[in-house]
N, CA, C and O atoms as a Tinker XYZ file with bonds, in Angstrom:
   508  protein
     1  N    257.421000   67.766000  122.238000    73     2
     2  CA   256.774000   66.477000  122.121000    64     1     3
     3  C    255.411000   66.524000  122.798000    63     2     4     5
     4  O    255.282000   66.982000  123.933000    81     3
     5  N    254.411000   66.049000  122.095000    73     3     6
     6  CA   253.052000   66.069000  122.642000    64     5     7
     7  C    252.818000   64.806000  123.465000    63     6     8     9
     8  O    253.122000   63.694000  123.035000    81     7
     9  N    252.274000   65.007000  124.647000    73     7    10
    10  CA   251.894000   63.890000  125.498000    64     9    11
    11  C    250.438000   64.041000  125.920000    63    10    12    13
    12  O    249.937000   65.144000  126.142000    81    11
    13  N    249.788000   62.904000  126.020000    73    11    14
    14  CA   248.373000   62.877000  126.374000    64    13    15
    15  C    248.188000   61.889000  127.516000    63    14    16    17
    16  O    248.685000   60.765000  127.453000    81    15
    17  N    247.480000   62.301000  128.553000    73    15    18
    18  CA   247.321000   61.430000  129.713000    64    17    19
    19  C    245.890000   61.471000  130.217000    63    18    20    21
    20  O    245.367000   62.529000  130.567000    81    19
    21  N    245.267000   60.300000  130.247000    73    19    22
    22  CA   243.895000   60.189000  130.743000    64    21    23
    23  C    243.872000   59.829000  132.219000    63    22    24    25
    24  O    244.810000   59.232000  132.747000    81    23
    25  N    242.785000   60.205000  132.869000    73    23    26
    26  CA   242.564000   59.829000  134.256000    64    25    27
    27  C    241.066000   59.857000  134.524000    63    26    28    29
    28  O    240.274000   60.292000  133.688000    81    27
    29  N    240.698000   59.383000  135.707000    73    27    30
    30  CA   239.299000   59.451000  136.107000    64    29    31
    31  C    238.532000   58.166000  135.981000    63    30    32    33
    32  O    237.380000   58.082000  136.408000    81    31
    33  N    239.161000   57.149000  135.392000    73    31    34
    34  CA   238.468000   55.874000  135.291000    64    33    35
    35  C    238.340000   55.217000  136.653000    63    34    36    37
    36  O    238.896000   55.690000  137.645000    81    35
    37  N    237.610000   54.137000  136.683000    73    35    38
    38  CA   237.418000   53.417000  137.931000    64    37    39
    39  C    236.207000   52.522000  137.833000    63    38    40    41
    40  O    235.758000   52.177000  136.740000    81    39
    41  N    235.687000   52.151000  138.975000    73    39    42
    42  CA   234.519000   51.280000  139.027000    64    41    43
    43  C    233.276000   52.083000  139.355000    63    42    44    45
    44  O    233.319000   53.043000  140.124000    81    43
    45  N    232.176000   51.675000  138.761000    73    43    46
    46  CA   230.899000   52.332000  139.017000    64    45    47
    47  C    229.792000   51.292000  138.956000    63    46    48    49
    48  O    229.922000   50.252000  138.310000    81    47
    49  N    228.726000   51.593000  139.630000    73    47    50
    50  CA   227.547000   50.751000  139.564000    64    49    51
    51  C    226.731000   51.141000  138.342000    63    50    52    53
    52  O    226.803000   52.274000  137.868000    81    51
    53  N    225.967000   50.207000  137.847000    73    51    54
    54  CA   225.068000   50.502000  136.746000    64    53    55
    55  C    224.153000   51.667000  137.137000    63    54    56    57
    56  O    223.572000   51.678000  138.222000    81    55
    57  N    224.039000   52.637000  136.241000    73    55    58
    58  CA   223.259000   53.832000  136.531000    64    57    59
    59  C    224.072000   54.961000  137.130000    63    58    60    61
    60  O    223.577000   56.077000  137.290000    81    59
    61  N    225.320000   54.670000  137.460000    73    59    62
    62  CA   226.184000   55.673000  138.069000    64    61    63
    63  C    226.840000   56.593000  137.052000    63    62    64    65
    64  O    226.543000   56.544000  135.859000    81    63
    65  N    227.742000   57.437000  137.555000    73    63    66
    66  CA   228.403000   58.432000  136.714000    64    65    67
    67  C    229.906000   58.429000  136.956000    63    66    68    69
    68  O    230.375000   58.088000  138.042000    81    67
    69  N    230.634000   58.806000  135.949000    73    67    70
    70  CA   232.078000   59.028000  136.046000    64    69    71
    71  C    232.439000   60.161000  135.106000    63    70    72    73
    72  O    231.783000   60.366000  134.084000    81    71
    73  N    233.478000   60.892000  135.453000    73    71    74
    74  CA   234.016000   61.913000  134.560000    64    73    75
    75  C    235.481000   61.610000  134.277000    63    74    76    77
    76  O    236.305000   61.539000  135.189000    81    75
    77  N    235.786000   61.434000  133.013000    73    75    78
    78  CA   237.157000   61.191000  132.586000    64    77    79
    79  C    237.811000   62.511000  132.197000    63    78    80    81
    80  O    237.153000   63.426000  131.701000    81    79
    81  N    239.113000   62.589000  132.432000    73    79    82
    82  CA   239.879000   63.768000  132.056000    64    81    83
    83  C    241.046000   63.344000  131.175000    63    82    84    85
    84  O    241.558000   62.231000  131.286000    81    83
    85  N    241.448000   64.247000  130.308000    73    83    86
    86  CA   242.582000   63.993000  129.427000    64    85    87
    87  C    243.371000   65.290000  129.322000    63    86    88    89
    88  O    242.895000   66.280000  128.765000    81    87
    89  N    244.575000   65.271000  129.860000    73    87    90
    90  CA   245.429000   66.450000  129.838000    64    89    91
    91  C    246.475000   66.284000  128.738000    63    90    92    93
    92  O    247.154000   65.260000  128.662000    81    91
    93  N    246.594000   67.286000  127.902000    73    91    94
    94  CA   247.638000   67.254000  126.886000    64    93    95
    95  C    248.712000   68.276000  127.211000    63    94    96    97
    96  O    248.432000   69.356000  127.731000    81    95
    97  N    249.917000   67.923000  126.901000    73    95    98
    98  CA   251.037000   68.844000  127.081000    64    97    99
    99  C    251.815000   68.893000  125.786000    63    98   100   101
   100  O    252.040000   67.870000  125.139000    81    99
   101  N    252.217000   70.077000  125.419000    73    99   102
   102  CA   253.003000   70.224000  124.197000    64   101   103
   103  C    252.176000   70.438000  122.954000    63   102   104   105
   104  O    252.728000   70.658000  121.876000    81   103
   105  N    250.836000   70.376000  123.080000    73   103   106
   106  CA   249.982000   70.619000  121.905000    64   105   107
   107  C    249.509000   72.063000  121.986000    63   106   108   109
   108  O    248.597000   72.387000  122.746000    81   107
   109  N    250.133000   72.918000  121.201000    73   107   110
   110  CA   249.877000   74.355000  121.312000    64   109   111
   111  C    249.208000   74.926000  120.071000    63   110   112   113
   112  O    249.342000   76.116000  119.787000    81   111
   113  N    248.495000   74.097000  119.336000    73   111   114
   114  CA   247.791000   74.567000  118.152000    64   113   115
   115  C    246.356000   74.949000  118.521000    63   114   116   117
   116  O    245.784000   74.415000  119.472000    81   115
   117  N    245.804000   75.849000  117.779000    73   115   118
   118  CA   244.443000   76.298000  118.048000    64   117   119
   119  C    243.394000   75.438000  117.344000    63   118   120   121
   120  O    242.207000   75.538000  117.654000    81   119
   121  N    243.807000   74.620000  116.428000    73   119   122
   122  CA   242.870000   73.773000  115.694000    64   121   123
   123  C    243.113000   72.310000  116.033000    63   122   124   125
   124  O    244.256000   71.883000  116.195000    81   123
   125  N    242.035000   71.550000  116.138000    73   123   126
   126  CA   242.186000   70.151000  116.530000    64   125   127
   127  C    240.882000   69.398000  116.315000    63   126   128   129
   128  O    239.815000   69.981000  116.119000    81   127
   129  N    241.014000   68.095000  116.359000    73   127   130
   130  CA   239.872000   67.192000  116.434000    64   129   131
   131  C    240.206000   66.225000  117.565000    63   130   132   133
   132  O    241.178000   65.478000  117.463000    81   131
   133  N    239.434000   66.224000  118.622000    73   131   134
   134  CA   239.704000   65.385000  119.789000    64   133   135
   135  C    238.572000   64.383000  119.982000    63   134   136   137
   136  O    237.392000   64.728000  119.917000    81   135
   137  N    238.954000   63.161000  120.215000    73   135   138
   138  CA   237.980000   62.083000  120.302000    64   137   139
   139  C    238.256000   61.205000  121.510000    63   138   140   141
   140  O    239.409000   60.913000  121.830000    81   139
   141  N    237.207000   60.794000  122.163000    73   139   142
   142  CA   237.288000   59.737000  123.167000    64   141   143
   143  C    236.928000   58.421000  122.456000    63   142   144   145
   144  O    235.863000   58.279000  121.855000    81   143
   145  N    237.867000   57.469000  122.554000    73   143   146
   146  CA   237.630000   56.122000  122.046000    64   145   147
   147  C    237.535000   55.168000  123.230000    63   146   148   149
   148  O    237.941000   55.491000  124.346000    81   147
   149  N    236.987000   53.983000  122.958000    73   147   150
   150  CA   237.030000   52.934000  123.957000    64   149   151
   151  C    237.276000   51.597000  123.272000    63   150   152   153
   152  O    236.936000   51.385000  122.108000    81   151
   153  N    237.877000   50.714000  124.043000    73   151   154
   154  CA   238.177000   49.402000  123.496000    64   153   155
   155  C    237.966000   48.339000  124.549000    63   154   156   157
   156  O    238.407000   48.466000  125.691000    81   155
   157  N    237.282000   47.291000  124.140000    73   155   158
   158  CA   237.067000   46.120000  124.979000    64   157   159
   159  C    237.707000   44.941000  124.268000    63   158   160   161
   160  O    237.504000   44.780000  123.065000    81   159
   161  N    238.465000   44.119000  124.958000    73   159   162
   162  CA   239.102000   42.959000  124.321000    64   161   163
   163  C    238.083000   42.112000  123.561000    63   162   164   165
   164  O    237.013000   41.782000  124.073000    81   163
   165  N    238.443000   41.775000  122.343000    73   163   166
   166  CA   237.556000   40.966000  121.528000    64   165   167
   167  C    236.599000   41.771000  120.677000    63   166   168   169
   168  O    235.867000   41.214000  119.858000    81   167
   169  N    236.600000   43.087000  120.868000    73   167   170
   170  CA   235.724000   43.963000  120.086000    64   169   171
   171  C    236.557000   45.004000  119.353000    63   170   172   173
   172  O    237.711000   45.259000  119.699000    81   171
   173  N    235.953000   45.596000  118.340000    73   171   174
   174  CA   236.612000   46.674000  117.626000    64   173   175
   175  C    236.645000   47.936000  118.493000    63   174   176   177
   176  O    235.740000   48.189000  119.289000    81   175
   177  N    237.691000   48.703000  118.320000    73   175   178
   178  CA   237.758000   50.008000  118.967000    64   177   179
   179  C    236.621000   50.877000  118.415000    63   178   180   181
   180  O    236.311000   50.818000  117.225000    81   179
   181  N    236.015000   51.665000  119.267000    73   179   182
   182  CA   234.929000   52.525000  118.790000    64   181   183
   183  C    235.051000   53.941000  119.338000    63   182   184   185
   184  O    235.448000   54.155000  120.484000    81   183
   185  N    234.703000   54.887000  118.500000    73   183   186
   186  CA   234.673000   56.274000  118.921000    64   185   187
   187  C    233.415000   56.518000  119.743000    63   186   188   189
   188  O    232.340000   56.020000  119.408000    81   187
   189  N    233.552000   57.280000  120.810000    73   187   190
   190  CA   232.434000   57.531000  121.715000    64   189   191
   191  C    231.919000   58.958000  121.575000    63   190   192   193
   192  O    230.714000   59.187000  121.474000    81   191
   193  N    232.849000   59.919000  121.569000    73   191   194
   194  CA   232.461000   61.320000  121.479000    64   193   195
   195  C    233.610000   62.101000  120.872000    63   194   196   197
   196  O    234.776000   61.744000  121.039000    81   195
   197  N    233.273000   63.169000  120.167000    73   195   198
   198  CA   234.265000   63.937000  119.422000    64   197   199
   199  C    233.970000   65.423000  119.554000    63   198   200   201
   200  O    232.817000   65.845000  119.649000    81   199
   201  N    235.050000   66.207000  119.557000    73   199   202
   202  CA   234.937000   67.659000  119.695000    64   201   203
   203  C    235.982000   68.316000  118.820000    63   202   204   205
   204  O    237.137000   67.888000  118.808000    81   203
   205  N    235.596000   69.356000  118.084000    73   203   206
   206  CA   236.609000   70.088000  117.331000    64   205   207
   207  C    236.802000   71.479000  117.918000    63   206   208   209
   208  O    236.142000   71.859000  118.885000    81   207
   209  N    237.729000   72.242000  117.308000    73   207   210
   210  CA   238.096000   73.532000  117.865000    64   209   211
   211  C    236.981000   74.570000  117.730000    63   210   212   213
   212  O    237.038000   75.633000  118.348000    81   211
   213  N    235.972000   74.257000  116.923000    73   211   214
   214  CA   234.817000   75.168000  116.830000    64   213   215
   215  C    233.809000   74.892000  117.938000    63   214   216   217
   216  O    232.859000   75.650000  118.127000    81   215
   217  N    234.022000   73.805000  118.666000    73   215   218
   218  CA   233.066000   73.420000  119.690000    64   217   219
   219  C    231.997000   72.476000  119.183000    63   218   220   221
   220  O    231.059000   72.153000  119.911000    81   219
   221  N    232.126000   72.034000  117.958000    73   219   222
   222  CA   231.172000   71.088000  117.383000    64   221   223
   223  C    231.405000   69.697000  117.963000    63   222   224   225
   224  O    232.538000   69.218000  118.009000    81   223
   225  N    230.345000   69.062000  118.400000    73   223   226
   226  CA   230.456000   67.740000  119.017000    64   225   227
   227  C    229.686000   66.700000  118.219000    63   226   228   229
   228  O    228.750000   67.014000  117.484000    81   227
   229  N    230.102000   65.469000  118.384000    73   227   230
   230  CA   229.356000   64.347000  117.823000    64   229   231
   231  C    229.494000   63.174000  118.779000    63   230   232   233
   232  O    230.490000   63.052000  119.492000    81   231
   233  N    228.485000   62.313000  118.784000    73   231   234
   234  CA   228.442000   61.214000  119.743000    64   233   235
   235  C    228.006000   59.923000  119.072000    63   234   236   237
   236  O    227.266000   59.918000  118.089000    81   235
   237  N    228.493000   58.834000  119.641000    73   235   238
   238  CA   227.987000   57.533000  119.264000    64   237   239
   239  C    226.523000   57.468000  119.717000    63   238   240   241
   240  O    226.164000   58.057000  120.736000    81   239
   241  N    225.689000   56.763000  118.969000    73   239   242
   242  CA   224.264000   56.718000  119.290000    64   241   243
   243  C    224.028000   56.288000  120.740000    63   242   244   245
   244  O    223.170000   56.847000  121.424000    81   243
   245  N    224.774000   55.316000  121.197000    73   243   246
   246  CA   224.558000   54.797000  122.550000    64   245   247
   247  C    224.982000   55.776000  123.632000    63   246   248   249
   248  O    224.603000   55.625000  124.793000    81   247
   249  N    225.770000   56.782000  123.257000    73   247   250
   250  CA   226.272000   57.754000  124.227000    64   249   251
   251  C    225.512000   59.082000  124.182000    63   250   252   253
   252  O    225.566000   59.867000  125.129000    81   251
   253  N    224.818000   59.321000  123.098000    73   251   254
   254  CA   224.143000   60.616000  122.923000    64   253   255
   255  C    223.104000   60.829000  124.018000    63   254   256   257
   256  O    222.267000   59.963000  124.274000    81   255
   257  N    223.170000   61.973000  124.650000    73   255   258
   258  CA   222.238000   62.307000  125.730000    64   257   259
   259  C    222.687000   61.810000  127.092000    63   258   260   261
   260  O    222.147000   62.232000  128.114000    81   259
   261  N    223.667000   60.919000  127.117000    73   259   262
   262  CA   224.157000   60.372000  128.386000    64   261   263
   263  C    225.583000   60.819000  128.671000    63   262   264   265
   264  O    225.948000   61.012000  129.831000    81   263
   265  N    226.395000   60.986000  127.633000    73   263   266
   266  CA   227.778000   61.416000  127.770000    64   265   267
   267  C    227.910000   62.831000  127.225000    63   266   268   269
   268  O    227.202000   63.216000  126.295000    81   267
   269  N    228.826000   63.604000  127.814000    73   267   270
   270  CA   229.097000   64.961000  127.348000    64   269   271
   271  C    230.594000   65.168000  127.230000    63   270   272   273
   272  O    231.338000   64.948000  128.185000    81   271
   273  N    231.031000   65.590000  126.057000    73   271   274
   274  CA   232.436000   65.901000  125.837000    64   273   275
   275  C    232.626000   67.404000  125.899000    63   274   276   277
   276  O    231.801000   68.162000  125.388000    81   275
   277  N    233.709000   67.837000  126.525000    73   275   278
   278  CA   233.988000   69.267000  126.631000    64   277   279
   279  C    235.485000   69.449000  126.801000    63   278   280   281
   280  O    236.221000   68.503000  127.080000    81   279
   281  N    235.916000   70.690000  126.626000    73   279   282
   282  CA   237.342000   70.965000  126.787000    64   281   283
   283  C    237.534000   72.297000  127.472000    63   282   284   285
   284  O    236.865000   73.282000  127.158000    81   283
   285  N    238.457000   72.311000  128.415000    73   283   286
   286  CA   238.905000   73.543000  129.060000    64   285   287
   287  C    240.226000   73.911000  128.387000    63   286   288   289
   288  O    241.271000   73.327000  128.677000    81   287
   289  N    240.160000   74.885000  127.489000    73   287   290
   290  CA   241.349000   75.194000  126.688000    64   289   291
   291  C    242.525000   75.660000  127.537000    63   290   292   293
   292  O    243.631000   75.145000  127.373000    81   291
   293  N    242.323000   76.617000  128.438000    73   291   294
   294  CA   243.489000   77.078000  129.207000    64   293   295
   295  C    244.149000   75.956000  130.005000    63   294   296   297
   296  O    245.359000   75.975000  130.230000    81   295
   297  N    243.359000   74.991000  130.423000    73   295   298
   298  CA   243.904000   73.876000  131.194000    64   297   299
   299  C    244.373000   72.721000  130.308000    63   298   300   301
   300  O    244.889000   71.723000  130.812000    81   299
   301  N    244.198000   72.850000  129.015000    73   299   302
   302  CA   244.562000   71.773000  128.082000    64   301   303
   303  C    243.947000   70.451000  128.524000    63   302   304   305
   304  O    244.604000   69.410000  128.489000    81   303
   305  N    242.717000   70.496000  128.927000    73   303   306
   306  CA   242.065000   69.304000  129.459000    64   305   307
   307  C    240.764000   69.021000  128.726000    63   306   308   309
   308  O    239.903000   69.890000  128.589000    81   307
   309  N    240.646000   67.804000  128.267000    73   307   310
   310  CA   239.435000   67.308000  127.629000    64   309   311
   311  C    238.690000   66.439000  128.632000    63   310   312   313
   312  O    239.304000   65.657000  129.359000    81   311
   313  N    237.374000   66.573000  128.673000    73   311   314
   314  CA   236.565000   65.818000  129.624000    64   313   315
   315  C    235.553000   64.929000  128.909000    63   314   316   317
   316  O    235.136000   65.203000  127.784000    81   315
   317  N    235.179000   63.874000  129.588000    73   315   318
   318  CA   234.043000   63.077000  129.149000    64   317   319
   319  C    233.208000   62.775000  130.385000    63   318   320   321
   320  O    233.589000   61.954000  131.219000    81   319
   321  N    232.079000   63.441000  130.491000    73   319   322
   322  CA   231.162000   63.199000  131.593000    64   321   323
   323  C    230.215000   62.088000  131.162000    63   322   324   325
   324  O    229.528000   62.197000  130.147000    81   323
   325  N    230.193000   61.027000  131.943000    73   323   326
   326  CA   229.386000   59.868000  131.600000    64   325   327
   327  C    228.347000   59.641000  132.687000    63   326   328   329
   328  O    228.678000   59.587000  133.872000    81   327
   329  N    227.109000   59.511000  132.286000    73   327   330
   330  CA   226.037000   59.267000  133.248000    64   329   331
   331  C    225.224000   58.056000  132.796000    63   330   332   333
   332  O    225.351000   57.589000  131.664000    81   331
   333  N    224.401000   57.567000  133.693000    73   331   334
   334  CA   223.564000   56.389000  133.425000    64   333   335
   335  C    224.398000   55.256000  132.835000    63   334   336   337
   336  O    224.019000   54.638000  131.840000    81   335
   337  N    225.521000   55.003000  133.457000    73   335   338
   338  CA   226.444000   53.996000  132.945000    64   337   339
   339  C    225.813000   52.612000  132.940000    63   338   340   341
   340  O    224.987000   52.277000  133.789000    81   339
   341  N    226.226000   51.825000  131.964000    73   339   342
   342  CA   225.750000   50.454000  131.818000    64   341   343
   343  C    226.948000   49.514000  131.804000    63   342   344   345
   344  O    228.062000   49.947000  131.509000    81   343
   345  N    226.746000   48.265000  132.109000    73   343   346
   346  CA   227.869000   47.313000  132.046000    64   345   347
   347  C    228.553000   47.297000  130.673000    63   346   348   349
   348  O    229.760000   47.074000  130.588000    81   347
   349  N    227.797000   47.527000  129.615000    73   347   350
   350  CA   228.400000   47.538000  128.280000    64   349   351
   351  C    229.287000   48.751000  128.024000    63   350   352   353
   352  O    229.947000   48.822000  126.988000    81   351
   353  N    229.311000   49.707000  128.952000    73   351   354
   354  CA   230.234000   50.835000  128.851000    64   353   355
   355  C    231.613000   50.468000  129.404000    63   354   356   357
   356  O    232.548000   51.263000  129.308000    81   355
   357  N    231.744000   49.293000  129.970000    73   355   358
   358  CA   233.026000   48.834000  130.490000    64   357   359
   359  C    234.037000   48.725000  129.353000    63   358   360   361
   360  O    233.798000   48.024000  128.370000    81   359
   361  N    235.167000   49.420000  129.490000    73   359   362
   362  CA   236.179000   49.442000  128.437000    64   361   363
   363  C    237.379000   50.240000  128.914000    63   362   364   365
   364  O    237.352000   50.873000  129.969000    81   363
   365  N    238.429000   50.195000  128.114000    73   363   366
   366  CA   239.571000   51.082000  128.289000    64   365   367
   367  C    239.304000   52.301000  127.420000    63   366   368   369
   368  O    239.136000   52.177000  126.207000    81   367
   369  N    239.266000   53.466000  128.030000    73   367   370
   370  CA   238.920000   54.701000  127.324000    64   369   371
   371  C    240.190000   55.482000  126.996000    63   370   372   373
   372  O    241.051000   55.699000  127.849000    81   371
   373  N    240.277000   55.896000  125.731000    73   371   374
   374  CA   241.435000   56.626000  125.240000    64   373   375
   375  C    241.027000   58.016000  124.775000    63   374   376   377
   376  O    239.922000   58.234000  124.279000    81   375
   377  N    241.944000   58.936000  124.951000    73   375   378
   378  CA   241.784000   60.271000  124.416000    64   377   379
   379  C    242.743000   60.398000  123.230000    63   378   380   381
   380  O    243.899000   59.986000  123.317000    81   379
   381  N    242.265000   60.964000  122.130000    73   379   382
   382  CA   243.086000   61.098000  120.929000    64   381   383
   383  C    243.007000   62.524000  120.393000    63   382   384   385
   384  O    241.918000   63.077000  120.237000    81   383
   385  N    244.149000   63.106000  120.119000    73   383   386
   386  CA   244.213000   64.407000  119.458000    64   385   387
   387  C    244.636000   64.157000  118.015000    63   386   388   389
   388  O    245.697000   63.589000  117.756000    81   387
   389  N    243.813000   64.578000  117.105000    73   387   390
   390  CA   244.051000   64.263000  115.696000    64   389   391
   391  C    244.042000   65.534000  114.869000    63   390   392   393
   392  O    243.781000   66.629000  115.367000    81   391
   393  N    244.337000   65.352000  113.584000    73   391   394
   394  CA   244.348000   66.492000  112.680000    64   393   395
   395  C    242.940000   67.087000  112.588000    63   394   396   397
   396  O    241.956000   66.349000  112.645000    81   395
   397  N    242.834000   68.400000  112.447000    73   395   398
   398  CA   241.514000   69.056000  112.480000    64   397   399
   399  C    240.524000   68.501000  111.457000    63   398   400   401
   400  O    239.330000   68.410000  111.744000    81   399
   401  N    241.001000   68.132000  110.275000    73   399   402
   402  CA   240.072000   67.718000  109.219000    64   401   403
   403  C    239.388000   66.381000  109.531000    63   402   404   405
   404  O    238.381000   66.042000  108.909000    81   403
   405  N    239.933000   65.619000  110.495000    73   403   406
   406  CA   239.338000   64.317000  110.808000    64   405   407
   407  C    237.894000   64.463000  111.262000    63   406   408   409
   408  O    237.041000   63.644000  110.919000    81   407
   409  N    237.624000   65.509000  112.037000    73   407   410
   410  CA   236.254000   65.707000  112.525000    64   409   411
   411  C    235.273000   65.897000  111.384000    63   410   412   413
   412  O    234.116000   65.485000  111.469000    81   411
   413  N    235.738000   66.518000  110.327000    73   411   414
   414  CA   234.858000   66.827000  109.202000    64   413   415
   415  C    234.811000   65.698000  108.187000    63   414   416   417
   416  O    233.772000   65.457000  107.572000    81   415
   417  N    235.918000   65.012000  108.011000    73   415   418
   418  CA   236.046000   64.099000  106.872000    64   417   419
   419  C    235.854000   62.621000  107.203000    63   418   420   421
   420  O    235.695000   61.801000  106.299000    81   419
   421  N    235.868000   62.276000  108.491000    73   419   422
   422  CA   235.827000   60.856000  108.828000    64   421   423
   423  C    234.753000   60.552000  109.865000    63   422   424   425
   424  O    234.331000   61.423000  110.626000    81   423
   425  N    234.322000   59.295000  109.877000    73   423   426
   426  CA   233.355000   58.848000  110.865000    64   425   427
   427  C    233.999000   58.817000  112.250000    63   426   428   429
   428  O    235.218000   58.913000  112.394000    81   427
   429  N    233.162000   58.683000  113.240000    73   427   430
   430  CA   233.588000   58.770000  114.632000    64   429   431
   431  C    234.614000   57.702000  115.006000    63   430   432   433
   432  O    235.414000   57.912000  115.917000    81   431
   433  N    234.603000   56.580000  114.326000    73   431   434
   434  CA   235.499000   55.490000  114.680000    64   433   435
   435  C    236.908000   55.645000  114.085000    63   434   436   437
   436  O    237.783000   54.817000  114.337000    81   435
   437  N    237.118000   56.686000  113.311000    73   435   438
   438  CA   238.405000   56.835000  112.637000    64   437   439
   439  C    239.371000   57.678000  113.437000    63   438   440   441
   440  O    238.995000   58.689000  114.030000    81   439
   441  N    240.635000   57.246000  113.448000    73   439   442
   442  CA   241.738000   58.058000  113.953000    64   441   443
   443  C    242.991000   57.624000  113.216000    63   442   444   445
   444  O    243.164000   56.445000  112.908000    81   443
   445  N    243.857000   58.574000  112.937000    73   443   446
   446  CA   245.124000   58.230000  112.318000    64   445   447
   447  C    246.026000   57.551000  113.352000    63   446   448   449
   448  O    246.025000   57.912000  114.529000    81   447
   449  N    246.777000   56.584000  112.899000    73   447   450
   450  CA   247.724000   55.923000  113.791000    64   449   451
   451  C    248.743000   56.907000  114.348000    63   450   452   453
   452  O    249.236000   56.753000  115.465000    81   451
   453  N    249.046000   57.917000  113.545000    73   451   454
   454  CA   250.056000   58.876000  113.980000    64   453   455
   455  C    249.465000   60.028000  114.781000    63   454   456   457
   456  O    250.162000   60.993000  115.093000    81   455
   457  N    248.184000   59.928000  115.111000    73   455   458
   458  CA   247.587000   60.923000  116.010000    64   457   459
   459  C    248.213000   60.758000  117.394000    63   458   460   461
   460  O    248.971000   59.820000  117.644000    81   459
   461  N    247.883000   61.680000  118.276000    73   459   462
   462  CA   248.424000   61.608000  119.635000    64   461   463
   463  C    247.466000   60.822000  120.521000    63   462   464   465
   464  O    246.339000   61.247000  120.775000    81   463
   465  N    247.932000   59.678000  120.982000    73   463   466
   466  CA   247.121000   58.777000  121.794000    64   465   467
   467  C    247.629000   58.742000  123.236000    63   466   468   469
   468  O    248.833000   58.790000  123.485000    81   467
   469  N    246.687000   58.656000  124.181000    73   467   470
   470  CA   247.077000   58.420000  125.556000    64   469   471
   471  C    247.150000   56.923000  125.828000    63   470   472   473
   472  O    246.928000   56.102000  124.938000    81   471
   473  N    247.465000   56.585000  127.077000    73   471   474
   474  CA   247.586000   55.180000  127.466000    64   473   475
   475  C    246.250000   54.567000  127.876000    63   474   476   477
   476  O    246.119000   53.347000  127.971000    81   475
   477  N    245.274000   55.414000  128.115000    73   475   478
   478  CA   243.945000   54.916000  128.442000    64   477   479
   479  C    243.672000   54.883000  129.938000    63   478   480   481
   480  O    244.589000   54.839000  130.758000    81   479
   481  N    242.407000   54.904000  130.263000    73   479   482
   482  CA   241.957000   54.769000  131.648000    64   481   483
   483  C    240.793000   53.784000  131.662000    63   482   484   485
   484  O    239.869000   53.886000  130.855000    81   483
   485  N    240.849000   52.832000  132.585000    73   483   486
   486  CA   239.874000   51.742000  132.590000    64   485   487
   487  C    238.594000   52.155000  133.299000    63   486   488   489
   488  O    238.629000   52.724000  134.390000    81   487
   489  N    237.476000   51.865000  132.673000    73   487   490
   490  CA   236.158000   52.069000  133.273000    64   489   491
   491  C    235.487000   50.709000  133.382000    63   490   492   493
   492  O    235.390000   49.972000  132.400000    81   491
   493  N    235.025000   50.383000  134.582000    73   491   494
   494  CA   234.349000   49.108000  134.814000    64   493   495
   495  C    233.000000   49.386000  135.466000    63   494   496   497
   496  O    232.928000   49.980000  136.542000    81   495
   497  N    231.952000   48.957000  134.811000    73   495   498
   498  CA   230.593000   49.182000  135.315000    64   497   499
   499  C    229.979000   47.833000  135.671000    63   498   500   501
   500  O    229.900000   46.933000  134.834000    81   499
   501  N    229.552000   47.707000  136.903000    73   499   502
   502  CA   228.962000   46.457000  137.364000    64   501   503
   503  C    227.445000   46.603000  137.495000    63   502   504   505
   504  O    226.925000   47.680000  137.789000    81   503
   505  N    226.768000   45.505000  137.269000    73   503   506
   506  CA   225.298000   45.541000  137.331000    64   505   507
   507  C    224.790000   45.335000  138.746000    63   506   508
   508  O    223.580000   45.337000  138.974000    81   507
């Protein structure tokens, strides 16, 4: 059974930095599409950053140049380094492991319901 667990959220001041981590267990495939999503109550869920098994990345426009997605394969850990945080970055951040073709075939905001989702980690940025 695949499990996904995020950590690293917390409070930050505007302009500050946080690094989120997502550890997966039980996912032993070499191919994947992994995405960091975020959700704020009253808004649509949105994809923030995506990484596939080739190392290809994609970012939401508001995150490009400020956030970095990476993965340590031996540690089964996905990271999201966030810098120059803004209050609008406040959200519950989720890590999702999806089928490999999602990275190629779908926009950043897409994930299958049956993908592997974590419970999320809250990020709160104050001005």
